[in-house]
C-alpha positions, 0 to 999 in steps of 0.5 A: 678323106672324111667329108661326106659328099653323097648320102643316100637316106632311107630310099625305097624302090618297088616293082611289081612283086619285087621290093628292089630297095628297102629303106637303103641308107649309105654315104660316100666321102669325097676322094675315096674309091668306095666298092659296092658288092652284092649278088645279082638282085641285091639292088646295086643297079637300082641304087645307081639309077637312083643316084643318077636320076634315071629312076625316081625312088618311091621313098627317102632321098639323095643328097649331094653336098646337102642338096636334095637330087631326088626331084632332078632329072638325069641330065640335071644331076649330070650337070652337078658332076655326077657321071655313070659308066655302065657295063653296057656300053653307050657309044655311037659306034659309027662316029669317031672317038672324039665325037663320042667324047664331045656328044651333046656338048660340041665345041664350036668356033666364033662363027658357030661352026663345029670346031673339029680341030680342038675337039681332036686335039683335046681328046688326044690330050685326054687320053695322053693324061690317062696313058691310053693310046687311042686315035681321036679320029678312029671310028668307035666300032673299030675299036676293041670292046676294051678300048670302047670302055675306055672311051666311055670313061674318058668322056665321063672324065672330060665332063669334070665329074665329081663323082664317077660311078663305075658298073662292072668296068673290067668285065671286058678288060684284059689284066693289062687294060685293068691296070691302066684303069686302076692307074686312072682311078688312083689319079682321079682319087688323088684329084678329089674325085669320088669313085663308086666302083661296082664289081663282082671281082673280089680281087679288084674290090681289095686292090682298088677300093677304100671302103666297101658297102655290101648290099643284099636283097635290096638292103644295105647290109653293112660298110667296112674298111676294105683293108679291115675285112677279108674276102671270106667275110665279104662273101658271107655278108653278101650271100647270108651264108658261107660259101666254101667250094668255088668250083663243086666237084662233079662225077660225070663220066666222060664217054664217046666223041659227040663233036669234032672240028677238023682244020675249022677256018673262017670268021677271022680264025684258022685251023682250029682242031678239037674234039668234044666228048659225052659228059665233058666240059672243054674250056676255051682259053685266050686273050681278048680278041684271040678268036674264042667267040668267033669259033663258037660263032662258026660251030653255031652257024651264026658265021660262015666256015670257009674251010674245014669240017664239023662231025657230029657222032662221026658224021660230017654235018654242014651248019650254015645257020643257027636253025641248023645248029639247033637241029643238030642239038647245038645250042649257044648261051652268048657272052651278051645275054641281054643283046643276043640271048633274051628279048627283055621286054618279053616274059620268062615264058615267052623267052623260054619257049620262043626257039621251040614254039613249033613243038607246042602248036598243033595245026597252028593252035598254041597249046598254052597249058603244055607251054607253061608246063614246060617253062615251069618245069625249067624254072623249078629245075634251074631255081630261077628266082621270079615271082611267076613265069610271066615276069619280064626278063629285064626285071631279073637279076643277071644270074636268073637271066642266064638261067632263062637263056639256058631253059630255052635250050634245055626245053629244046633237048639240046645235047651240046651247050656252048657257054660263052663267058657263063658267069660274066657279071654274075655274083659269087653266090650265083657263079656257084649256082651256074657251076652246079647246073654245068656239072648237073648238065654234064652228069646227065650226059650233055656236053659243054664248050665253055669259053672264059676269060677267068682263068680260075674258072678255066682251070677249075671247070674244064676237063680239057682246054683249048688255048687260042692266041691270035686267032690261031690255036696254040695248044690243047691241055689235059687236066694234068697239064693245065696251070696258070703259067702254061695257059698264059704262055700258050695264050701270049705266043711264048710257047 
């Protein structure tokens, strides 16, 4: 496993006000799992796009088995054997699984008709080889997000990829699904496939990779043998400093009850009961599909409540739309910030002030000076890294995008903040910043509901924890009773 199959040489990429890649060089060996780590904005996504032909570099070159790929288009590069499985799924949700596997490459009979039977059989054989139980004929939108991810991976494998780039492949997977994925990766490595594995999860990097390259601020910092380094060392390379506390201490005083749910039922979940207090972070835990996000959607008015009631400061309220929720001071920072939290083609200014646009207008005339001032105040307070408030949201790192979503609700003076997977797809340094922000929010008197699939995050940040199992409430734990075994027992239905 010494031969270099892919080489990035002196690659540079510039965007307005940003040098995304600054003379980056790295190489990947045949039949290795090569980790790529770095903070959001380090350049990982940009180098993936350059390698795959999604964007062209301003300088430098990419060589595959000695062949210069720099001038090739995305489709031509895929034909050489380089495939990418992106974090954002790229499937035709209304089509069955087998058609997604063969999209753009349908098998046909001698008479020219589509050979549906062979495609179904070959898809079933592919999943059998991977040890994954997915019906080839089921429609993709009927699958969980985790199984949709496996369809993406299976499609790339079916194209006989020689180099497979995985961008945060475990972001939506359970621990069981992760082990299935790792088993698949090990099999591919044994077959000589090179895996470029991008992840923010340090434990995965140490479990599955052979070597690891660290990027920071658009530059390649170092490449190390994973077995010869440590988590602490990698993080120091990533952030340029020592990160000592994963979960910062806070001094919030928990006060009076601000929100209560009684027998809340609807949107696929039933009989949810909890209270939220001023200055509190109330965690929501459970396995994928347990009903956490569905509960949040009801609280925020994005889904209909069939029965039960919500009380704010002791008074029953009817929240049947997000607008009503916002009027009552409730905000939702969604799991998928790119699709549901931001308009990526709009600026920070436009995104941050969109929900409260009326507050900046008088007689239908927008007071742009006040709008700019309010946005800039939040950019400064949240330490959003950007050349200006006119920067497009799509050009920000994941952590800074998350801060813009938060900024728009803080401008609107929301008092109850629902964070759904607040650090999903965010690097270790930016995670610490988000945790500090959450602490500042509750210390200022706001209240937070935090949904998370990250067990250490739940235990490290929550004052109390509501655990869901199969769309029912399995229990509520105080801090002194919160530990990983108890939470998992409740989440899996063992208690």
